mmCIF file of the N, C-alpha and C atoms, coordinates in Angstrom:
data_MODEL
# 
_entry.id   MODEL 
# 
loop_
_atom_site.group_PDB 
_atom_site.id 
_atom_site.type_symbol 
_atom_site.label_atom_id 
_atom_site.label_alt_id 
_atom_site.label_comp_id 
_atom_site.label_asym_id 
_atom_site.label_entity_id 
_atom_site.label_seq_id 
_atom_site.pdbx_PDB_ins_code 
_atom_site.Cartn_x 
_atom_site.Cartn_y 
_atom_site.Cartn_z 
_atom_site.occupancy 
_atom_site.B_iso_or_equiv 
_atom_site.pdbx_formal_charge 
_atom_site.auth_seq_id 
_atom_site.auth_comp_id 
_atom_site.auth_asym_id 
_atom_site.auth_atom_id 
_atom_site.pdbx_PDB_model_num 
ATOM 1   N N  . MET A 1 1  ? 19.910 -124.024 64.744 1.00 0.00 ? 1  MET A N  1 
ATOM 2   C CA . MET A 1 1  ? 20.051 -123.154 66.018 1.00 0.00 ? 1  MET A CA 1 
ATOM 3   C C  . MET A 1 1  ? 21.671 -122.421 65.119 1.00 0.00 ? 1  MET A C  1 
ATOM 4   N N  . ALA A 1 2  ? 21.584 -121.403 65.270 1.00 0.00 ? 2  ALA A N  1 
ATOM 5   C CA . ALA A 1 2  ? 22.746 -120.273 64.750 1.00 0.00 ? 2  ALA A CA 1 
ATOM 6   C C  . ALA A 1 2  ? 23.513 -120.232 66.216 1.00 0.00 ? 2  ALA A C  1 
ATOM 7   N N  . VAL A 1 3  ? 25.186 -119.793 65.221 1.00 0.00 ? 3  VAL A N  1 
ATOM 8   C CA . VAL A 1 3  ? 25.562 -119.517 66.696 1.00 0.00 ? 3  VAL A CA 1 
ATOM 9   C C  . VAL A 1 3  ? 26.304 -118.562 66.569 1.00 0.00 ? 3  VAL A C  1 
ATOM 10  N N  . HIS A 1 4  ? 26.703 -117.406 66.934 1.00 0.00 ? 4  HIS A N  1 
ATOM 11  C CA . HIS A 1 4  ? 27.402 -116.119 67.014 1.00 0.00 ? 4  HIS A CA 1 
ATOM 12  C C  . HIS A 1 4  ? 28.588 -115.924 67.839 1.00 0.00 ? 4  HIS A C  1 
ATOM 13  N N  . ILE A 1 5  ? 29.527 -114.993 67.691 1.00 0.00 ? 5  ILE A N  1 
ATOM 14  C CA . ILE A 1 5  ? 30.656 -114.735 68.254 1.00 0.00 ? 5  ILE A CA 1 
ATOM 15  C C  . ILE A 1 5  ? 30.660 -113.413 68.287 1.00 0.00 ? 5  ILE A C  1 
ATOM 16  N N  . ARG A 1 6  ? 30.329 -112.969 70.083 1.00 0.00 ? 6  ARG A N  1 
ATOM 17  C CA . ARG A 1 6  ? 29.871 -112.113 70.374 1.00 0.00 ? 6  ARG A CA 1 
ATOM 18  C C  . ARG A 1 6  ? 30.222 -111.442 71.485 1.00 0.00 ? 6  ARG A C  1 
ATOM 19  N N  . LEU A 1 7  ? 29.876 -110.293 72.288 1.00 0.00 ? 7  LEU A N  1 
ATOM 20  C CA . LEU A 1 7  ? 30.711 -109.716 73.443 1.00 0.00 ? 7  LEU A CA 1 
ATOM 21  C C  . LEU A 1 7  ? 29.877 -110.112 74.522 1.00 0.00 ? 7  LEU A C  1 
ATOM 22  N N  . SER A 1 8  ? 29.758 -109.877 75.616 1.00 0.00 ? 8  SER A N  1 
ATOM 23  C CA . SER A 1 8  ? 29.686 -110.311 76.896 1.00 0.00 ? 8  SER A CA 1 
ATOM 24  C C  . SER A 1 8  ? 30.447 -109.633 78.090 1.00 0.00 ? 8  SER A C  1 
ATOM 25  N N  . ARG A 1 9  ? 29.260 -108.711 78.774 1.00 0.00 ? 9  ARG A N  1 
ATOM 26  C CA . ARG A 1 9  ? 29.473 -107.437 79.310 1.00 0.00 ? 9  ARG A CA 1 
ATOM 27  C C  . ARG A 1 9  ? 29.939 -108.111 81.176 1.00 0.00 ? 9  ARG A C  1 
ATOM 28  N N  . PHE A 1 10 ? 30.589 -107.474 81.102 1.00 0.00 ? 10 PHE A N  1 
ATOM 29  C CA . PHE A 1 10 ? 31.380 -107.661 82.944 1.00 0.00 ? 10 PHE A CA 1 
ATOM 30  C C  . PHE A 1 10 ? 31.419 -106.673 83.718 1.00 0.00 ? 10 PHE A C  1 
ATOM 31  N N  . GLY A 1 11 ? 31.994 -106.293 84.245 1.00 0.00 ? 11 GLY A N  1 
ATOM 32  C CA . GLY A 1 11 ? 32.582 -105.117 85.289 1.00 0.00 ? 11 GLY A CA 1 
ATOM 33  C C  . GLY A 1 11 ? 31.174 -104.446 86.171 1.00 0.00 ? 11 GLY A C  1 
ATOM 34  N N  . ARG A 1 12 ? 32.113 -103.248 86.510 1.00 0.00 ? 12 ARG A N  1 
ATOM 35  C CA . ARG A 1 12 ? 30.751 -103.004 87.181 1.00 0.00 ? 12 ARG A CA 1 
ATOM 36  C C  . ARG A 1 12 ? 30.164 -101.624 86.287 1.00 0.00 ? 12 ARG A C  1 
ATOM 37  N N  . LYS A 1 13 ? 29.288 -100.983 87.108 1.00 0.00 ? 13 LYS A N  1 
ATOM 38  C CA . LYS A 1 13 ? 28.745 -99.821  86.170 1.00 0.00 ? 13 LYS A CA 1 
ATOM 39  C C  . LYS A 1 13 ? 29.829 -98.790  86.195 1.00 0.00 ? 13 LYS A C  1 
ATOM 40  N N  . LYS A 1 14 ? 29.997 -98.139  84.683 1.00 0.00 ? 14 LYS A N  1 
ATOM 41  C CA . LYS A 1 14 ? 30.836 -97.444  84.014 1.00 0.00 ? 14 LYS A CA 1 
ATOM 42  C C  . LYS A 1 14 ? 32.041 -97.556  84.624 1.00 0.00 ? 14 LYS A C  1 
ATOM 43  N N  . LYS A 1 15 ? 32.900 -99.277  84.516 1.00 0.00 ? 15 LYS A N  1 
ATOM 44  C CA . LYS A 1 15 ? 33.725 -99.951  84.304 1.00 0.00 ? 15 LYS A CA 1 
ATOM 45  C C  . LYS A 1 15 ? 33.417 -100.933 83.499 1.00 0.00 ? 15 LYS A C  1 
ATOM 46  N N  . PRO A 1 16 ? 33.319 -101.180 82.384 1.00 0.00 ? 16 PRO A N  1 
ATOM 47  C CA . PRO A 1 16 ? 32.568 -102.448 81.376 1.00 0.00 ? 16 PRO A CA 1 
ATOM 48  C C  . PRO A 1 16 ? 34.352 -103.292 81.173 1.00 0.00 ? 16 PRO A C  1 
ATOM 49  N N  . PHE A 1 17 ? 34.004 -104.241 80.909 1.00 0.00 ? 17 PHE A N  1 
ATOM 50  C CA . PHE A 1 17 ? 35.248 -105.588 81.037 1.00 0.00 ? 17 PHE A CA 1 
ATOM 51  C C  . PHE A 1 17 ? 33.990 -106.488 80.281 1.00 0.00 ? 17 PHE A C  1 
ATOM 52  N N  . TYR A 1 18 ? 34.926 -107.062 78.816 1.00 0.00 ? 18 TYR A N  1 
ATOM 53  C CA . TYR A 1 18 ? 34.137 -107.901 77.878 1.00 0.00 ? 18 TYR A CA 1 
ATOM 54  C C  . TYR A 1 18 ? 34.712 -109.282 77.503 1.00 0.00 ? 18 TYR A C  1 
ATOM 55  N N  . ARG A 1 19 ? 33.792 -110.666 77.630 1.00 0.00 ? 19 ARG A N  1 
ATOM 56  C CA . ARG A 1 19 ? 33.968 -111.358 77.631 1.00 0.00 ? 19 ARG A CA 1 
ATOM 57  C C  . ARG A 1 19 ? 34.166 -111.946 75.834 1.00 0.00 ? 19 ARG A C  1 
ATOM 58  N N  . ILE A 1 20 ? 34.645 -112.495 74.640 1.00 0.00 ? 20 ILE A N  1 
ATOM 59  C CA . ILE A 1 20 ? 34.845 -112.867 73.583 1.00 0.00 ? 20 ILE A CA 1 
ATOM 60  C C  . ILE A 1 20 ? 33.470 -113.969 73.662 1.00 0.00 ? 20 ILE A C  1 
ATOM 61  N N  . VAL A 1 21 ? 32.678 -114.291 73.503 1.00 0.00 ? 21 VAL A N  1 
ATOM 62  C CA . VAL A 1 21 ? 32.179 -115.759 73.980 1.00 0.00 ? 21 VAL A CA 1 
ATOM 63  C C  . VAL A 1 21 ? 31.203 -116.416 72.339 1.00 0.00 ? 21 VAL A C  1 
ATOM 64  N N  . VAL A 1 22 ? 31.249 -117.954 72.572 1.00 0.00 ? 22 VAL A N  1 
ATOM 65  C CA . VAL A 1 22 ? 30.886 -118.204 71.423 1.00 0.00 ? 22 VAL A CA 1 
ATOM 66  C C  . VAL A 1 22 ? 29.294 -118.891 72.151 1.00 0.00 ? 22 VAL A C  1 
ATOM 67  N N  . ALA A 1 23 ? 27.669 -118.264 71.450 1.00 0.00 ? 23 ALA A N  1 
ATOM 68  C CA . ALA A 1 23 ? 26.418 -118.446 72.090 1.00 0.00 ? 23 ALA A CA 1 
ATOM 69  C C  . ALA A 1 23 ? 25.598 -118.455 70.773 1.00 0.00 ? 23 ALA A C  1 
ATOM 70  N N  . ASP A 1 24 ? 24.508 -118.804 71.594 1.00 0.00 ? 24 ASP A N  1 
ATOM 71  C CA . ASP A 1 24 ? 23.278 -119.626 70.446 1.00 0.00 ? 24 ASP A CA 1 
ATOM 72  C C  . ASP A 1 24 ? 23.158 -117.954 70.066 1.00 0.00 ? 24 ASP A C  1 
ATOM 73  N N  . SER A 1 25 ? 22.375 -117.608 69.151 1.00 0.00 ? 25 SER A N  1 
ATOM 74  C CA . SER A 1 25 ? 22.185 -116.510 68.720 1.00 0.00 ? 25 SER A CA 1 
ATOM 75  C C  . SER A 1 25 ? 20.540 -116.117 69.594 1.00 0.00 ? 25 SER A C  1 
ATOM 76  N N  . GLU A 1 26 ? 20.101 -116.668 69.660 1.00 0.00 ? 26 GLU A N  1 
ATOM 77  C CA . GLU A 1 26 ? 18.614 -116.609 70.721 1.00 0.00 ? 26 GLU A CA 1 
ATOM 78  C C  . GLU A 1 26 ? 18.919 -116.224 72.326 1.00 0.00 ? 26 GLU A C  1 
ATOM 79  N N  . ALA A 1 27 ? 20.367 -116.499 72.980 1.00 0.00 ? 27 ALA A N  1 
ATOM 80  C CA . ALA A 1 27 ? 20.664 -116.356 73.980 1.00 0.00 ? 27 ALA A CA 1 
ATOM 81  C C  . ALA A 1 27 ? 20.547 -114.825 74.420 1.00 0.00 ? 27 ALA A C  1 
ATOM 82  N N  . LYS A 1 28 ? 20.905 -114.933 76.032 1.00 0.00 ? 28 LYS A N  1 
ATOM 83  C CA . LYS A 1 28 ? 20.661 -113.505 76.367 1.00 0.00 ? 28 LYS A CA 1 
ATOM 84  C C  . LYS A 1 28 ? 21.987 -113.067 76.248 1.00 0.00 ? 28 LYS A C  1 
ATOM 85  N N  . ARG A 1 29 ? 22.184 -111.556 75.942 1.00 0.00 ? 29 ARG A N  1 
ATOM 86  C CA . ARG A 1 29 ? 23.773 -111.060 75.901 1.00 0.00 ? 29 ARG A CA 1 
ATOM 87  C C  . ARG A 1 29 ? 24.515 -111.410 77.316 1.00 0.00 ? 29 ARG A C  1 
ATOM 88  N N  . ASP A 1 30 ? 24.657 -111.686 77.877 1.00 0.00 ? 30 ASP A N  1 
ATOM 89  C CA . ASP A 1 30 ? 25.042 -112.112 79.365 1.00 0.00 ? 30 ASP A CA 1 
ATOM 90  C C  . ASP A 1 30 ? 24.572 -113.451 79.779 1.00 0.00 ? 30 ASP A C  1 
ATOM 91  N N  . GLY A 1 31 ? 24.044 -113.947 78.866 1.00 0.00 ? 31 GLY A N  1 
ATOM 92  C CA . GLY A 1 31 ? 23.344 -115.033 79.138 1.00 0.00 ? 31 GLY A CA 1 
ATOM 93  C C  . GLY A 1 31 ? 24.409 -116.603 79.398 1.00 0.00 ? 31 GLY A C  1 
ATOM 94  N N  . LYS A 1 32 ? 23.483 -117.744 78.801 1.00 0.00 ? 32 LYS A N  1 
ATOM 95  C CA . LYS A 1 32 ? 24.263 -118.783 78.276 1.00 0.00 ? 32 LYS A CA 1 
ATOM 96  C C  . LYS A 1 32 ? 25.113 -118.783 77.246 1.00 0.00 ? 32 LYS A C  1 
ATOM 97  N N  . PHE A 1 33 ? 26.191 -119.308 77.469 1.00 0.00 ? 33 PHE A N  1 
ATOM 98  C CA . PHE A 1 33 ? 27.309 -119.442 76.063 1.00 0.00 ? 33 PHE A CA 1 
ATOM 99  C C  . PHE A 1 33 ? 28.169 -120.517 75.632 1.00 0.00 ? 33 PHE A C  1 
ATOM 100 N N  . LEU A 1 34 ? 28.071 -121.036 75.006 1.00 0.00 ? 34 LEU A N  1 
ATOM 101 C CA . LEU A 1 34 ? 29.029 -122.367 74.530 1.00 0.00 ? 34 LEU A CA 1 
ATOM 102 C C  . LEU A 1 34 ? 30.471 -122.229 75.179 1.00 0.00 ? 34 LEU A C  1 
ATOM 103 N N  . GLU A 1 35 ? 31.530 -121.599 75.151 1.00 0.00 ? 35 GLU A N  1 
ATOM 104 C CA . GLU A 1 35 ? 32.629 -121.217 75.466 1.00 0.00 ? 35 GLU A CA 1 
ATOM 105 C C  . GLU A 1 35 ? 33.376 -119.883 74.808 1.00 0.00 ? 35 GLU A C  1 
ATOM 106 N N  . ILE A 1 36 ? 34.014 -119.296 75.542 1.00 0.00 ? 36 ILE A N  1 
ATOM 107 C CA . ILE A 1 36 ? 35.063 -118.403 76.042 1.00 0.00 ? 36 ILE A CA 1 
ATOM 108 C C  . ILE A 1 36 ? 36.174 -118.421 75.090 1.00 0.00 ? 36 ILE A C  1 
ATOM 109 N N  . VAL A 1 37 ? 36.164 -117.176 74.530 1.00 0.00 ? 37 VAL A N  1 
ATOM 110 C CA . VAL A 1 37 ? 37.493 -117.434 73.068 1.00 0.00 ? 37 VAL A CA 1 
ATOM 111 C C  . VAL A 1 37 ? 38.541 -116.309 73.079 1.00 0.00 ? 37 VAL A C  1 
ATOM 112 N N  . GLY A 1 38 ? 37.974 -115.116 73.794 1.00 0.00 ? 38 GLY A N  1 
ATOM 113 C CA . GLY A 1 38 ? 39.028 -113.850 74.749 1.00 0.00 ? 38 GLY A CA 1 
ATOM 114 C C  . GLY A 1 38 ? 38.153 -112.768 75.090 1.00 0.00 ? 38 GLY A C  1 
ATOM 115 N N  . THR A 1 39 ? 38.943 -111.849 75.616 1.00 0.00 ? 39 THR A N  1 
ATOM 116 C CA . THR A 1 39 ? 38.643 -110.915 76.105 1.00 0.00 ? 39 THR A CA 1 
ATOM 117 C C  . THR A 1 39 ? 38.522 -109.190 75.820 1.00 0.00 ? 39 THR A C  1 
ATOM 118 N N  . TYR A 1 40 ? 37.865 -108.838 76.067 1.00 0.00 ? 40 TYR A N  1 
ATOM 119 C CA . TYR A 1 40 ? 38.190 -106.672 75.179 1.00 0.00 ? 40 TYR A CA 1 
ATOM 120 C C  . TYR A 1 40 ? 38.110 -106.674 76.993 1.00 0.00 ? 40 TYR A C  1 
ATOM 121 N N  . ASP A 1 41 ? 39.412 -105.522 77.023 1.00 0.00 ? 41 ASP A N  1 
ATOM 122 C CA . ASP A 1 41 ? 39.068 -104.220 78.372 1.00 0.00 ? 41 ASP A CA 1 
ATOM 123 C C  . ASP A 1 41 ? 39.150 -103.221 77.475 1.00 0.00 ? 41 ASP A C  1 
ATOM 124 N N  . PRO A 1 42 ? 38.440 -102.217 77.579 1.00 0.00 ? 42 PRO A N  1 
ATOM 125 C CA . PRO A 1 42 ? 38.307 -101.236 76.720 1.00 0.00 ? 42 PRO A CA 1 
ATOM 126 C C  . PRO A 1 42 ? 39.100 -100.209 77.624 1.00 0.00 ? 42 PRO A C  1 
ATOM 127 N N  . LEU A 1 43 ? 39.400 -100.032 79.182 1.00 0.00 ? 43 LEU A N  1 
ATOM 128 C CA . LEU A 1 43 ? 40.010 -98.896  79.327 1.00 0.00 ? 43 LEU A CA 1 
ATOM 129 C C  . LEU A 1 43 ? 41.315 -98.733  80.018 1.00 0.00 ? 43 LEU A C  1 
ATOM 130 N N  . GLN A 1 44 ? 41.966 -100.164 79.386 1.00 0.00 ? 44 GLN A N  1 
ATOM 131 C CA . GLN A 1 44 ? 43.417 -100.235 78.996 1.00 0.00 ? 44 GLN A CA 1 
ATOM 132 C C  . GLN A 1 44 ? 44.127 -99.132  78.185 1.00 0.00 ? 44 GLN A C  1 
ATOM 133 N N  . ASN A 1 45 ? 44.897 -98.330  77.878 1.00 0.00 ? 45 ASN A N  1 
ATOM 134 C CA . ASN A 1 45 ? 45.471 -97.266  76.890 1.00 0.00 ? 45 ASN A CA 1 
ATOM 135 C C  . ASN A 1 45 ? 46.530 -98.455  76.285 1.00 0.00 ? 45 ASN A C  1 
ATOM 136 N N  . PRO A 1 46 ? 46.364 -98.301  74.871 1.00 0.00 ? 46 PRO A N  1 
ATOM 137 C CA . PRO A 1 46 ? 45.313 -98.566  74.494 1.00 0.00 ? 46 PRO A CA 1 
ATOM 138 C C  . PRO A 1 46 ? 44.835 -99.595  74.905 1.00 0.00 ? 46 PRO A C  1 
ATOM 139 N N  . ALA A 1 47 ? 43.427 -100.259 74.365 1.00 0.00 ? 47 ALA A N  1 
ATOM 140 C CA . ALA A 1 47 ? 42.403 -101.196 74.867 1.00 0.00 ? 47 ALA A CA 1 
ATOM 141 C C  . ALA A 1 47 ? 42.994 -102.287 74.426 1.00 0.00 ? 47 ALA A C  1 
ATOM 142 N N  . VAL A 1 48 ? 43.203 -103.183 75.228 1.00 0.00 ? 48 VAL A N  1 
ATOM 143 C CA . VAL A 1 48 ? 43.632 -104.613 75.426 1.00 0.00 ? 48 VAL A CA 1 
ATOM 144 C C  . VAL A 1 48 ? 42.561 -105.517 74.809 1.00 0.00 ? 48 VAL A C  1 
ATOM 145 N N  . VAL A 1 49 ? 43.006 -106.359 73.277 1.00 0.00 ? 49 VAL A N  1 
ATOM 146 C CA . VAL A 1 49 ? 42.181 -107.635 72.695 1.00 0.00 ? 49 VAL A CA 1 
ATOM 147 C C  . VAL A 1 49 ? 42.961 -108.952 72.938 1.00 0.00 ? 49 VAL A C  1 
ATOM 148 N N  . ARG A 1 50 ? 42.769 -109.707 73.793 1.00 0.00 ? 50 ARG A N  1 
ATOM 149 C CA . ARG A 1 50 ? 43.117 -111.138 73.984 1.00 0.00 ? 50 ARG A CA 1 
ATOM 150 C C  . ARG A 1 50 ? 42.090 -112.021 72.988 1.00 0.00 ? 50 ARG A C  1 
ATOM 151 N N  . ILE A 1 51 ? 42.685 -112.802 71.747 1.00 0.00 ? 51 ILE A N  1 
ATOM 152 C CA . ILE A 1 51 ? 41.789 -113.594 71.502 1.00 0.00 ? 51 ILE A CA 1 
ATOM 153 C C  . ILE A 1 51 ? 42.462 -114.737 71.185 1.00 0.00 ? 51 ILE A C  1 
ATOM 154 N N  . GLN A 1 52 ? 41.929 -116.165 71.854 1.00 0.00 ? 52 GLN A N  1 
ATOM 155 C CA . GLN A 1 52 ? 42.386 -117.530 71.154 1.00 0.00 ? 52 GLN A CA 1 
ATOM 156 C C  . GLN A 1 52 ? 42.722 -118.060 69.738 1.00 0.00 ? 52 GLN A C  1 
ATOM 157 N N  . GLN A 1 53 ? 43.151 -117.843 69.552 1.00 0.00 ? 53 GLN A N  1 
ATOM 158 C CA . GLN A 1 53 ? 42.923 -117.790 67.939 1.00 0.00 ? 53 GLN A CA 1 
ATOM 159 C C  . GLN A 1 53 ? 42.528 -118.810 67.408 1.00 0.00 ? 53 GLN A C  1 
ATOM 160 N N  . ASP A 1 54 ? 42.822 -120.410 68.231 1.00 0.00 ? 54 ASP A N  1 
ATOM 161 C CA . ASP A 1 54 ? 42.940 -121.798 67.388 1.00 0.00 ? 54 ASP A CA 1 
ATOM 162 C C  . ASP A 1 54 ? 41.231 -121.638 67.463 1.00 0.00 ? 54 ASP A C  1 
ATOM 163 N N  . LYS A 1 55 ? 41.076 -121.726 68.857 1.00 0.00 ? 55 LYS A N  1 
ATOM 164 C CA . LYS A 1 55 ? 39.332 -121.746 69.437 1.00 0.00 ? 55 LYS A CA 1 
ATOM 165 C C  . LYS A 1 55 ? 38.346 -120.859 68.603 1.00 0.00 ? 55 LYS A C  1 
ATOM 166 N N  . LEU A 1 56 ? 38.998 -119.819 68.219 1.00 0.00 ? 56 LEU A N  1 
ATOM 167 C CA . LEU A 1 56 ? 38.238 -118.806 67.523 1.00 0.00 ? 56 LEU A CA 1 
ATOM 168 C C  . LEU A 1 56 ? 38.120 -119.726 65.935 1.00 0.00 ? 56 LEU A C  1 
ATOM 169 N N  . GLN A 1 57 ? 39.501 -120.369 65.200 1.00 0.00 ? 57 GLN A N  1 
ATOM 170 C CA . GLN A 1 57 ? 38.899 -120.422 64.130 1.00 0.00 ? 57 GLN A CA 1 
ATOM 171 C C  . GLN A 1 57 ? 38.225 -121.643 64.048 1.00 0.00 ? 57 GLN A C  1 
ATOM 172 N N  . ALA A 1 58 ? 38.520 -122.442 65.020 1.00 0.00 ? 58 ALA A N  1 
ATOM 173 C CA . ALA A 1 58 ? 37.420 -123.578 65.061 1.00 0.00 ? 58 ALA A CA 1 
ATOM 174 C C  . ALA A 1 58 ? 36.214 -123.447 65.254 1.00 0.00 ? 58 ALA A C  1 
ATOM 175 N N  . TRP A 1 59 ? 35.508 -122.415 66.342 1.00 0.00 ? 59 TRP A N  1 
ATOM 176 C CA . TRP A 1 59 ? 34.218 -122.463 66.035 1.00 0.00 ? 59 TRP A CA 1 
ATOM 177 C C  . TRP A 1 59 ? 34.160 -121.331 64.020 1.00 0.00 ? 59 TRP A C  1 
ATOM 178 N N  . ILE A 1 60 ? 34.532 -120.585 63.449 1.00 0.00 ? 60 ILE A N  1 
ATOM 179 C CA . ILE A 1 60 ? 34.227 -119.968 62.767 1.00 0.00 ? 60 ILE A CA 1 
ATOM 180 C C  . ILE A 1 60 ? 34.370 -121.244 61.762 1.00 0.00 ? 60 ILE A C  1 
ATOM 181 N N  . ALA A 1 61 ? 34.908 -121.861 61.297 1.00 0.00 ? 61 ALA A N  1 
ATOM 182 C CA . ALA A 1 61 ? 35.040 -123.190 60.726 1.00 0.00 ? 61 ALA A CA 1 
ATOM 183 C C  . ALA A 1 61 ? 33.567 -124.137 61.018 1.00 0.00 ? 61 ALA A C  1 
ATOM 184 N N  . LYS A 1 62 ? 33.318 -124.202 61.820 1.00 0.00 ? 62 LYS A N  1 
ATOM 185 C CA . LYS A 1 62 ? 31.846 -124.770 62.281 1.00 0.00 ? 62 LYS A CA 1 
ATOM 186 C C  . LYS A 1 62 ? 30.869 -124.102 62.152 1.00 0.00 ? 62 LYS A C  1 
ATOM 187 N N  . GLY A 1 63 ? 31.034 -122.540 61.404 1.00 0.00 ? 63 GLY A N  1 
ATOM 188 C CA . GLY A 1 63 ? 29.828 -121.762 60.428 1.00 0.00 ? 63 GLY A CA 1 
ATOM 189 C C  . GLY A 1 63 ? 29.210 -120.816 61.862 1.00 0.00 ? 63 GLY A C  1 
ATOM 190 N N  . ALA A 1 64 ? 30.194 -120.927 62.940 1.00 0.00 ? 64 ALA A N  1 
ATOM 191 C CA . ALA A 1 64 ? 30.094 -119.209 63.925 1.00 0.00 ? 64 ALA A CA 1 
ATOM 192 C C  . ALA A 1 64 ? 30.163 -117.910 63.369 1.00 0.00 ? 64 ALA A C  1 
ATOM 193 N N  . LEU A 1 65 ? 29.095 -117.006 63.284 1.00 0.00 ? 65 LEU A N  1 
ATOM 194 C CA . LEU A 1 65 ? 29.421 -115.615 62.420 1.00 0.00 ? 65 LEU A CA 1 
ATOM 195 C C  . LEU A 1 65 ? 29.590 -114.610 63.735 1.00 0.00 ? 65 LEU A C  1 
ATOM 196 N N  . PRO A 1 66 ? 31.063 -113.996 63.656 1.00 0.00 ? 66 PRO A N  1 
ATOM 197 C CA . PRO A 1 66 ? 31.133 -112.959 64.429 1.00 0.00 ? 66 PRO A CA 1 
ATOM 198 C C  . PRO A 1 66 ? 30.529 -111.533 64.201 1.00 0.00 ? 66 PRO A C  1 
ATOM 199 N N  . SER A 1 67 ? 30.371 -110.964 64.949 1.00 0.00 ? 67 SER A N  1 
ATOM 200 C CA . SER A 1 67 ? 29.245 -109.928 65.523 1.00 0.00 ? 67 SER A CA 1 
ATOM 201 C C  . SER A 1 67 ? 30.013 -108.711 64.519 1.00 0.00 ? 67 SER A C  1 
ATOM 202 N N  . GLU A 1 68 ? 29.329 -107.851 64.109 1.00 0.00 ? 68 GLU A N  1 
ATOM 203 C CA . GLU A 1 68 ? 29.684 -106.179 63.603 1.00 0.00 ? 68 GLU A CA 1 
ATOM 204 C C  . GLU A 1 68 ? 31.323 -106.278 64.784 1.00 0.00 ? 68 GLU A C  1 
ATOM 205 N N  . THR A 1 69 ? 30.925 -105.945 66.011 1.00 0.00 ? 69 THR A N  1 
ATOM 206 C CA . THR A 1 69 ? 32.218 -105.680 66.926 1.00 0.00 ? 69 THR A CA 1 
ATOM 207 C C  . THR A 1 69 ? 33.090 -106.463 67.187 1.00 0.00 ? 69 THR A C  1 
ATOM 208 N N  . VAL A 1 70 ? 32.827 -107.880 67.310 1.00 0.00 ? 70 VAL A N  1 
ATOM 209 C CA . VAL A 1 70 ? 33.746 -108.719 66.913 1.00 0.00 ? 70 VAL A CA 1 
ATOM 210 C C  . VAL A 1 70 ? 34.642 -108.794 66.043 1.00 0.00 ? 70 VAL A C  1 
ATOM 211 N N  . LYS A 1 71 ? 34.406 -108.541 64.823 1.00 0.00 ? 71 LYS A N  1 
ATOM 212 C CA . LYS A 1 71 ? 34.947 -108.513 63.238 1.00 0.00 ? 71 LYS A CA 1 
ATOM 213 C C  . LYS A 1 71 ? 35.775 -107.146 63.431 1.00 0.00 ? 71 LYS A C  1 
ATOM 214 N N  . SER A 1 72 ? 35.561 -106.025 64.158 1.00 0.00 ? 72 SER A N  1 
ATOM 215 C CA . SER A 1 72 ? 36.539 -105.041 64.030 1.00 0.00 ? 72 SER A CA 1 
ATOM 216 C C  . SER A 1 72 ? 37.319 -105.294 65.042 1.00 0.00 ? 72 SER A C  1 
ATOM 217 N N  . LEU A 1 73 ? 37.051 -106.058 66.148 1.00 0.00 ? 73 LEU A N  1 
ATOM 218 C CA . LEU A 1 73 ? 38.437 -106.290 67.244 1.00 0.00 ? 73 LEU A CA 1 
ATOM 219 C C  . LEU A 1 73 ? 39.071 -107.525 66.836 1.00 0.00 ? 73 LEU A C  1 
ATOM 220 N N  . ILE A 1 74 ? 38.798 -108.212 66.109 1.00 0.00 ? 74 ILE A N  1 
ATOM 221 C CA . ILE A 1 74 ? 39.750 -108.896 65.539 1.00 0.00 ? 74 ILE A CA 1 
ATOM 222 C C  . ILE A 1 74 ? 40.498 -108.724 64.551 1.00 0.00 ? 74 ILE A C  1 
ATOM 223 N N  . LYS A 1 75 ? 40.275 -107.687 63.592 1.00 0.00 ? 75 LYS A N  1 
ATOM 224 C CA . LYS A 1 75 ? 40.926 -106.751 62.765 1.00 0.00 ? 75 LYS A CA 1 
ATOM 225 C C  . LYS A 1 75 ? 41.864 -105.788 63.707 1.00 0.00 ? 75 LYS A C  1 
ATOM 226 N N  . LYS A 1 76 ? 41.637 -105.698 64.387 1.00 0.00 ? 76 LYS A N  1 
ATOM 227 C CA . LYS A 1 76 ? 42.547 -104.478 65.380 1.00 0.00 ? 76 LYS A CA 1 
ATOM 228 C C  . LYS A 1 76 ? 43.326 -105.440 65.880 1.00 0.00 ? 76 LYS A C  1 
ATOM 229 N N  . GLN A 1 77 ? 43.373 -106.292 66.324 1.00 0.00 ? 77 GLN A N  1 
ATOM 230 C CA . GLN A 1 77 ? 44.844 -107.463 67.194 1.00 0.00 ? 77 GLN A CA 1 
ATOM 231 C C  . GLN A 1 77 ? 45.218 -108.301 66.096 1.00 0.00 ? 77 GLN A C  1 
ATOM 232 N N  . ALA A 1 78 ? 44.905 -107.715 64.220 1.00 0.00 ? 78 ALA A N  1 
ATOM 233 C CA . ALA A 1 78 ? 45.695 -109.077 63.838 1.00 0.00 ? 78 ALA A CA 1 
ATOM 234 C C  . ALA A 1 78 ? 46.566 -107.949 62.672 1.00 0.00 ? 78 ALA A C  1 
ATOM 235 N N  . THR A 1 79 ? 46.140 -106.204 62.706 1.00 0.00 ? 79 THR A N  1 
ATOM 236 C CA . THR A 1 79 ? 47.436 -105.534 62.537 1.00 0.00 ? 79 THR A CA 1 
ATOM 237 C C  . THR A 1 79 ? 47.901 -104.972 63.857 1.00 0.00 ? 79 THR A C  1 
ATOM 238 N N  . PRO A 1 80 ? 49.176 -104.984 63.622 1.00 0.00 ? 80 PRO A N  1 
ATOM 239 C CA . PRO A 1 80 ? 50.304 -104.575 64.260 1.00 0.00 ? 80 PRO A CA 1 
ATOM 240 C C  . PRO A 1 80 ? 50.419 -103.335 64.430 1.00 0.00 ? 80 PRO A C  1 
ATOM 241 N N  . VAL A 1 81 ? 50.377 -102.574 65.962 1.00 0.00 ? 81 VAL A N  1 
ATOM 242 C CA . VAL A 1 81 ? 50.460 -101.075 65.569 1.00 0.00 ? 81 VAL A CA 1 
ATOM 243 C C  . VAL A 1 81 ? 51.917 -100.427 65.609 1.00 0.00 ? 81 VAL A C  1 
ATOM 244 N N  . ALA A 1 82 ? 52.406 -99.616  64.825 1.00 0.00 ? 82 ALA A N  1 
ATOM 245 C CA . ALA A 1 82 ? 53.589 -99.004  64.664 1.00 0.00 ? 82 ALA A CA 1 
ATOM 246 C C  . ALA A 1 82 ? 54.139 -98.091  65.415 1.00 0.00 ? 82 ALA A C  1 
ATOM 247 N N  . ALA A 1 83 ? 54.860 -98.733  66.103 1.00 0.00 ? 83 ALA A N  1 
ATOM 248 C CA . ALA A 1 83 ? 55.724 -97.225  67.103 1.00 0.00 ? 83 ALA A CA 1 
ATOM 249 C C  . ALA A 1 83 ? 56.404 -96.485  66.711 1.00 0.00 ? 83 ALA A C  1 
# 
């Protein structure tokens, strides 16, 4: 069983909101998941990314692989924006 960290879409039509979830790689995009580790709201200006670092690091230590999109969101959250 391969475990991935990926986005799960919520919200309504034309108003997306995403949860960053840990799920089995064979599960549907919005299907069963093991744990919620964060959220991503692309409609805010700037986009809001909230990740619980302790949960994320625990799953990565167990061998969970983040998707390309989640990798980029982790990098965005890690680098502070200069004002």
